[in-house]
N, C-alpha and C positions, 0 to 999 in steps of 0.2 A: 586511468579512465574509469575503472570500476569504482574506485574510492570517491571520485568526484561525482559520478552518477548517483552514488549513495547519498551524497550531500545534497544534490539537486532534489532527489526524491524526498529527503527529510524536510527540505525547505518548503516543498509543495504541501507536504502533510501538515506542517505547522501553519501554512496559510489556510488549509481547510479548517483547522481548529480555531484560528483567530477569526476567520470570517463567520463561523458558526456562533462563537461567543458574542461577536459584534451584532449579529442578526438577533440573537436571543435577547440582547440588551437594547435592541432597537436603535442601534448607533451606526447603521450603514447609511449615513445621510450626508456625507461630505466628499463627493457628490452623492445623491441618492442612488442606490443600486440594489439589485436583488442579491441574495446569497450566491447564486450561480455566477453572476457577473463578478462578484468579489473574488471568486476563486482564481481567476486569471488576470485580475486587475493589478496585482503586484503593488499594492498601495504602500508597502514598506520597503520596496526595492530589494527584497531578500532573494527573489528568484533570479533577477538579473545578475546580482553579485555571484550567486552560486554557479550560474551558467557561464559567466565570464571566466571564472576560475577553471572550469573544465577546458575551455579554449586555451587559456594561458598554460595550463599544465600539459596539454597535448603538444603545444609548441616547444615546451622545455624538454619533455620526456620521450616523445615519440618520434625519434629520428629514424631515417632510413638506415638499414633495412628494417621494415616493420615486422612484427611477429607473424609467423605463418598461420597461427590460429589464436582464437581468444581475443581478437581486437576488431573493433569497427571504427570508431572515431567520435570526436566531440559532438558533431551534429546529431548523430544517432543517439548517443548516450544522453544528451540533454533532453531531446524530445521524448524518448522512451521513459526516462525517469519522471518527467513532469506528468505524462499521460498516466503512468502507473499510480501516481499520487492522486490525481483527479478521480480515477476510477473507483476508489474506495467510497467516495460520496455517492456514486450511482448505485453501488452494491447495496448500500444501507438505506438511502433515501429515494432511490429511483431516478431515472433520467438516462442520459442527458437530454435537456438540462434538468437540474434539481428544481422542483417547484417550491416556491416559498410556502405554498399551502400544505406541504408535507412536514413542515418544521414548526415547532412550538417556540413561542417567546416566553421569557420569564414571567411577564405580566399575564399571559394567557393561561399557562399551566407550568409552573416551575418544576414539578416532578417529572413531567414528560421532557421538558427542555434539558434537565440534568441527565436524564437517562439517555437521550439522543447524543448528547455531548460525550458521555462516558464511552458509549459504543464506538463513536468515531475515533476518539483518542486512543482507545485500546486496539482497534483495528489498524490504525495508522502505525502505532508502535510495533505491532506484530509484523506488518509488511516490511517496515524498514529493518527490523531485527533479522528477518529472513535474508534480505538482501545483504546486510552487513555480515552475517555469519557465512553466507556462501562466498562473499568476497574474501573473507579470512581463509576459508578452505582453499580457494583458488591460489591465494598468495602463498600459503604454506606448501601446497603441492608443487608449485613452480620453484619455490625456494629449495625444496628438498630434491628437486628434479625427478619426482616420482611420476610425472606425466610428460608425455612427449608428443601428444596428438590431441585433436579435438575429441575423439572418442574416449580417451583415457581421462581427460578433464571432465567430460560428462559423467563418467562413472564415479569419479571422486565427489562431484557435487551432489549426485543422487544419494550417496552414502551420507553426506553431511545433512541433507534435508531429512533423512530418515532417523538420524540419531542425535542431532545437536541438542544439548541440554538447555541452552539459552532460548532457542526457539520454543522448546517444550514449556519452559517457564513462562514465556510471554503468552503462550496460548492459555495456560492455567490462570494467569493474571487477568486475561480478558474475561474469562468465565466468572472468576471470583468478583472482580470489580463491577461488572455489569449486573451480576446477581444482586449486589448490594445497592447499587444506584437505582435499579429498576424494580426493586422488590414490591413496591406498591402498585406496579403496573403489569403484573404477570399475565393478566387475562387477555391482553390485546397487543402482542408484539407485532403483528402484521400491520396494525395501524400506526404504531410508533416507528417502525422501520419498514416503510412501504416498498422499498426496493427488494426486500428479501423474498416475498412470494414469487416474483418473477425469476429471481436469481436461483432459488432452490427448488422451485416447483412444488412448494408446499403452501396451499392457500391460507391455512390457519395454523402456522407453526407455534409451538410453545416457546418459552424463552430459551430453553436449552437448545432446541433445534435452531433457533435464530442465531445463537452464539456459535454453534457448530458450523452453520452456513457461512458466517462471516470469517471464522478461522480458516475454513477451506478456501474461501475466496481470496483472503490475504495471502495464503501460501501459493495459490494458483497465480495470482498477479505478480508476486515476487519472482516465482520461477520463470514465468514468461518474460519478465523484465531482464533477468540474467541471460536468457536465451537471446534476447535482442541486443543486449550490451555486447555479447561475445560471439554472436553468430553461431550459437549452439543449437542442439536439438534435444534438450532434456525432455523426457517424457513426463510433462507436468501433470497429466491426468492421473498418473500413478502415485503422485506424492501430495496432491492437494488434500484429498480426503482418504488417502491410502486405498483407493479402489479404482479400477479401470472401468469407469461408468460414464465417460463423456462429459464430466462436469467441468473439465478444464481443457477446452479444445486448443 
C-alpha cells in the first residue's frame, strides 16, 4: 500500500508540473481550463492508472488477517497521496484554488515562469523523496523484524527523517537549483511565490527564506502523508524544520 501510495503521489506531482508547463506555454485550451482545474482533470489518465493499481495490489496482497498496525487501505492511500501532491501548489502559489493571476506565462515573463516551475519541480521531488525514503525505512524495519508495534515503527521513521542522506541531498538540490533559476529575481520572492508569506508568516521573505519554507513544507506534508497512510502519530512538527514551533500541525 505504501509503495502504491508513493506512485499515486508521484503521478499527481507530475501532473502539477505538466499543467504548469502547459499553462506557461498557453496551451491549456483543449478544452480551455485554468491551471487549478488542470490539476485534477487527469487529461493524460495517469492518476486513474496509478489509483487503479493501488486497488488491484490491495486485492492481491492484503488478505485476512490484516496487519495489526501500519495499514489503512487503498481508498485512504489514494486520497491522501493525491491531496499531498496537490498541496505543494498551494504552499508555493497560494490557494486553494491557485489563481492564474499568480502565475507567469513564458510570453509575459520568461524568467519568472522558469523560476516558478523550478521551485515547483524541486518541491515535488523533495516531497516524493521523503515519502519514498520513509517507505524504505518501514520496509527494512519490518523485514528485519526490528519493530513490532505502532510506537516502534514511529520511532524508526523519525530516525529516518532525521538522518536520511537522500532526503538531505534533495533539500540541497532544491536550494541550489532554485538559486540558479531565480538569480535575476532575488528582490521579490513573495511576488513570485505568493503562497509563501501565508505559509511561513514572513511578509517579505528573501529567496533563502522562501526555499527554507518550501523545504519545511515538503517535509511536513510527506510526514503527515505517512501518518495517514499507516494510521501513525509521527510528531511531524519536530521534523519539518527541526523545531517544535507549530509549523506542522
